[in-house]
C-alpha positions in Angstrom: 0.1 -0.3 0.0 1.3 3.5 -0.8 0.6 7.0 0.1 2.3 9.4 -2.1 1.1 13.1 -3.1 1.7 15.0 -6.3 0.7 18.5 -6.2 -1.0 20.5 -9.1 2.7 21.6 -10.6 2.6 18.0 -11.9 0.1 17.5 -14.4 0.6 15.2 -17.3 -0.4 16.8 -20.8 0.1 14.3 -23.3 -1.0 16.6 -26.0 2.1 18.8 -25.2 4.4 16.0 -25.6 3.2 14.7 -28.9 2.9 18.2 -30.4 6.6 18.7 -29.2 8.0 15.2 -29.6 10.7 15.9 -32.2 12.1 18.4 -30.0 12.1 15.7 -27.2 13.4 12.7 -29.1 16.3 15.2 -30.5 17.0 16.0 -26.9 16.1 12.7 -25.6 19.8 11.8 -24.2 20.2 15.5 -22.3 16.6 14.6 -21.0 17.5 11.5 -19.4 20.8 13.1 -18.1 19.0 16.0 -16.6 16.5 13.6 -14.9 19.0 11.4 -13.6 21.3 14.1 -12.2 18.2 15.7 -10.5 17.0 12.4 -8.8 20.4 11.2 -8.0 21.6 14.4 -6.2 24.0 14.0 -3.5 21.7 16.3 -1.6 19.0 13.4 -1.7 16.3 16.4 -1.6 15.8 17.8 -4.9 12.6 19.6 -5.0 10.3 19.1 -7.7 10.4 22.5 -9.3 14.3 22.0 -9.7 13.9 18.8 -11.5 11.4 20.5 -14.2 14.2 23.3 -14.2 16.9 20.7 -15.2 14.7 19.2 -17.9 13.5 22.7 -19.5 17.4 23.4 -19.5 18.2 20.2 -21.2 15.9 21.0 -24.3 18.1 23.9 -25.6 17.4 27.3 -26.5 15.8 27.0 -29.9 12.3 26.4 -28.6 12.2 29.6 -26.1 12.0 29.6 -22.6 8.1 29.4 -22.0 8.1 26.5 -24.5 10.7 24.5 -23.0 8.6 24.9 -19.7 6.0 23.8 -20.5 7.4 20.8 -22.1 9.5 20.1 -19.0 6.2 20.3 -17.0 4.5 17.7 -19.2 7.4 15.4 -19.0 7.8 15.6 -15.2 4.0 15.2 -14.9 4.1 11.9 -17.3 6.8 10.5 -15.2 5.0 10.8 -12.0 1.4 10.4 -12.7 0.4 9.4 -16.2 -1.2 5.8 -16.5 -1.2 5.8 -20.4 0.6 2.6 -21.8 2.6 2.6 -25.0 -0.4 1.7 -27.0 -2.5 4.6 -25.7 0.3 6.9 -26.4 0.3 5.8 -30.1 -3.3 5.6 -30.5 -3.4 9.2 -29.2 -1.0 10.3 -32.0 2.6 9.8 -30.7 5.4 7.7 -32.3 6.6 4.5 -30.9 9.8 6.2 -30.4 8.2 8.6 -28.2 6.2 6.0 -26.5 9.3 4.0 -25.7 11.0 7.1 -24.6 8.2 7.9 -21.9 7.6 4.4 -20.8 11.3 4.0 -20.3 11.6 7.5 -18.2 9.0 6.1 -15.9 10.5 2.6 -15.1 13.7 4.4 -14.4 12.6 7.2 -12.5 8.8 7.5 -11.3 9.5 5.7 -7.9 12.6 7.9 -6.8 10.9 11.1 -8.1 7.7 10.4 -6.3 10.0 10.0 -3.2 11.4 13.0 -3.7 8.0 15.1 -4.5 6.8 13.7 -1.2 9.7 15.0 0.9 9.1 18.3 -1.0 5.5 18.6 -0.3 5.2 16.5 3.0 8.2 16.0 4.5 10.8 13.4 5.0 8.8 11.7 7.9 5.8 11.2 5.4 5.1 7.4 5.1 5.0 6.2 1.5 4.5 2.7 1.6 3.4 0.0 4.4 3.6 -3.9 4.3 1.8 -6.2 6.9 1.9 -9.9 7.3 0.6 -12.2 9.9 3.1 -14.4 11.8 3.0 -16.8 14.7 4.7 -16.0 17.7 4.6 -17.9 21.4 1.7 -19.6 20.0 -0.2 -16.4 19.2 -1.0 -14.9 15.6 -0.1 -11.2 15.6 0.7 -8.6 12.7 4.2 -7.3 11.5 4.2 -3.9 9.9 6.8 -2.3 7.8 6.1 1.5 7.2 8.8 3.2 4.7 9.2 7.0 5.2 9.9 9.4 2.2 13.4 9.7 3.8 14.0 6.0 3.0 14.0 4.9 6.5 11.9 1.9 7.7 10.0 1.5 10.8 8.9 -2.0 12.0 6.3 -2.4 14.6 4.2 -5.7 15.6 0.6 -5.5 16.9 -2.3 -7.6 17.9 -6.0 -7.8 16.7 -6.9 -5.7 20.0 -4.1 -3.0 19.7 -4.9 -2.5 15.8 -8.8 -2.2 16.7 -7.6 0.4 19.4 -5.5 2.5 16.8 -8.2 2.4 14.2 -10.6 3.6 16.8 -8.4 6.2 18.0 -7.9 7.6 14.5 -11.4 7.6 13.7 -12.2 9.7 16.9 -9.3 12.2 16.0 -11.0 12.6 12.7 -14.5 13.2 14.1 -13.2 15.6 16.4 -11.3 17.4 13.5 -14.5 17.4 11.7 -16.7 18.9 14.7 -14.1 21.7 15.1 -13.3 23.2 11.6 -15.9 21.4 9.3 -16.0 19.2 6.6 -14.1 21.4 4.4 -11.1 19.1 5.7 -12.5 15.9 4.0 -11.8 15.3 0.5 -13.9 13.0 -1.6 -11.1 10.6 -1.6 -11.5 10.4 2.2 -15.2 9.8 1.9 -14.9 6.9 -0.5 -12.1 5.4 2.1 -14.6 5.9 4.9 -17.3 4.2 3.1 -14.9 1.4 2.4 -14.1 1.0 6.0 -17.5 0.8 7.2 -18.1 -1.7 4.5 -15.0 -3.8 5.5 -16.3 -3.4 9.3 -20.1 -4.8 8.3 -18.3 -7.7 6.4 -16.2 -8.6 9.4 -19.0 -8.6 11.8 -20.9 -10.6 9.6 -18.2 -13.4 9.4 -18.1 -13.5 13.2 -21.7 -14.2 13.5 -21.5 -16.5 10.7 -18.9 -18.4 12.5 -20.9 -18.2 15.8 -19.5 -15.0 17.7 -22.0 -12.9 19.1 -22.0 -9.4 18.3 -23.6 -6.9 20.1 -24.6 -3.4 18.9 -23.5 -0.5 21.4 -25.9 1.8 22.1 -26.0 5.1 20.0 -25.2 8.3 21.6 -29.0 9.4 21.7 -30.0 6.0 23.6 -27.3 6.8 26.2 -28.6 10.2 26.8 -32.2 8.8 27.2 -31.0 6.1 29.7 -29.3 9.0 31.9 
């Protein structure tokens, strides 16, 4: 599972890339070198804007500064967030050479560029991926988790069903408090989808428990609790 965010600077524009494919293909080696230099900087923290600047510079001076900037933004956006296949690029009017180049750029650089972009936008301590597995320890099943941070650091911890459920309840309570304090502007549409998915997962788990003979009692609502008082 990953959590990588991309700001509005990085929007793929296949139309721009196809319109300027002659320039892109002619300067392909310079573009690859520019991206490679940016993402493998010794500083280990090259802001996204600097990557765009390096790509724009690699395009030469013949096209004009504004055109180079537009092409560079489209290229970086494609590497970071485009899901277009080579076949889709060709069907949209691009040549096979352009499709191959764009695919190669994504394969080589998308992961590291996403990490650098996350650092730039969210900081080095923002988690970018998590992996969990069930392990048997001392006769009990527990969960082993690994969180990878944007900095590259990996944090490991282990938990039980009870402790994970406590954490879920704790985080949902924090979200509820935030909404009560500042309103629903803090909630994006994707957040609503995730909350809906969580609710369905809870319902499914409860049904599974009941099917296996576990009695599940429904806690009283806040209104019922107030009436009882």
